[in-house]
N, C-alpha and C positions, 0 to 999 in steps of 0.2 A: 238553586243558585246560592252561592256563598254570600252571607251578609257582610263579609269583610272584603268583598271584591273591590278592586280599585278600577275606576274608569279613567280613560285618557282622552284628552282633546289635543289639538295642535300644541298648545302652550301649557296645559295644566294636567296635573294628576288630581283625581277626585276620589277621596277615600272617606269611608264612614267616620264621622267625628267620634273620637274616643277621649278618655280621660287625659291622655297625653297632649290633647289640644286645649287644655284648660287655659293656658296663657293667652292663646288666640281668642278664645271665647270671652275671657275677661276683658281683653282690649276691645273686641268688636262690640260687645253689649254695652260698653261705656262710651262709645263714640257719640258725639252730639246728634248725628243724623239718626243713629239707631234709637236713641232715647226719644227723639222727637217723632220719628215715623213709626216705630214699633212699640216703644214703651220702655220704661225703666224697670228692668228685671231685678234691681237691687242686688246685683252681683258685685260686691265690693272687695273681693280678694280672689286670688287664683284658687284657693280652697273652695270658696263659694261657687266658682265656675265648675270645679270638678263635681261638686254635689249636683249642680244644675244639669250637667251632662249625665250623671248617674240616674237622676230622677226624671228628667224630661226627654232626653234623647235616646239613651240606650234601651229603655223599655219598649219604645215604639219600634226601634230597629229589630229587637228580638221578636216582637209581636207581629209586625207587618212586613219586615224584611227591608224596609227603607226608613230613612230619617234624615238627619242633618249630615252633610258631607263637607269635609274640610278641603279647601282649594289650595293646592301647592304648585308654585311655578316650577316647570321643568327646568328652566334655565338656571335657577339658583337655589331651588329647594325651599323657598320661603313660603310660609303659610300666610295667605293674603285675605282669606275670608271664608264664608260658607255659602252653600246653596243646598236646598233640600226639599223634601216632600213631607208635609206636616199634617197630622190629623188634629186639627185645632177645634177647640170648643167654639160653637157658633158659626162655623163654616161648613156648609153642606159639601161633603166630599173632601178630597185631599188637596191641600193648599201648597203651591210652589212658592218658595221664598228664597231670598238671597241677600247677602250683605257683605260688603268689602271694607277693609280698612281704608281710610280716606285717601292715602297716597296711591292706591291701586284703582281708584274709581276713574271712569272715563277712558279706559284703555281697552274696552271690549271684553274684559274677563268675565263679567257677570253674564253677558249674553252668551259667551262661549260655554260657560258652565251650565247655565239654565237650559240651553238648547240640548246639551247632552243629558241632563237630568230629565227633561221633558221626554226625550226619545226613549230613555230607559223606563220611564213611567209607563209608556204605552207598549213597548216591545218586551221588556223583561219583567216588570212588576204587575202587568195585567190590568192596569187602570184603564177605564173607558173615558173618564173626564178628569180634568185638572182645574182647580179653582185658584184664584189669587185674590188677596185683599191688599189695598194700599190706601193711604190717606189722600184726601183731595188735594193736598199741597205738594205731594211727592211726585212731581212731574217726571223726573228721571225714571222712577219705577213704573209709572203709567206707560211711558214711551217704550220701555224695555218689554213690558208685558204685551203691548200691542205688536212689537217687532217679533215676539215669540209666537204670535198668532192668537193670543187670547183676546176675547171680545168683552167689552164692557157690557154687563147685563143689568146693572142696577147698583143699589147700595145695600149695606147690611151693618149690623152692629154686633160686636162680640160681647159675651157675658162680662159684667162688671166694668163696662166701658161705654160711656155715652157718645163717644165719637162716631159719627157716621162715616163709614168706609166705603170706598168703591169696590165693587165685586166684579171680577172677571172670570171667564170660563173658556175652556177649549175642550172639544170632543175629539176622541181618537179618530172618528170617521172624517173629521174636517181636514185631516192632514193628508196631503197628497205627496207621495214619495217621488 
């Protein structure tokens, strides 16, 4: 399977994040919600975002065949956020994550993209389990994970962070087509 394959949903094109998405990554990683719920990645320029993509996203894409995906509206070609599968330190298994620019939240885009990414994880990428982590205060993310079929199984902490996070999981076998 091509690592550069584009997936489609009713309203979105979903393509592997590349250096040409640096402006989006810069904007997204500096939204108040991202900093509060995910953390400050100290990406303070588009150039820093390009380096972040080179060092954090592209190596995983090349190694595992999946990583971060940029979400682009079909209607007008605007990059609105990311959704992806991440091999994160401190999380057992592959973690699904998503983030939208604030003006695109609450419109169903994250659920639409995450549903497609979840299905690809099980049907194309050969994963048996998907995990997810979120802060205890991020109710929107918790509701979205539950709507995707992930179940809360406990709490965890990631390296170099004392914040206790909620840990969710879904098994491929639990999905009924």
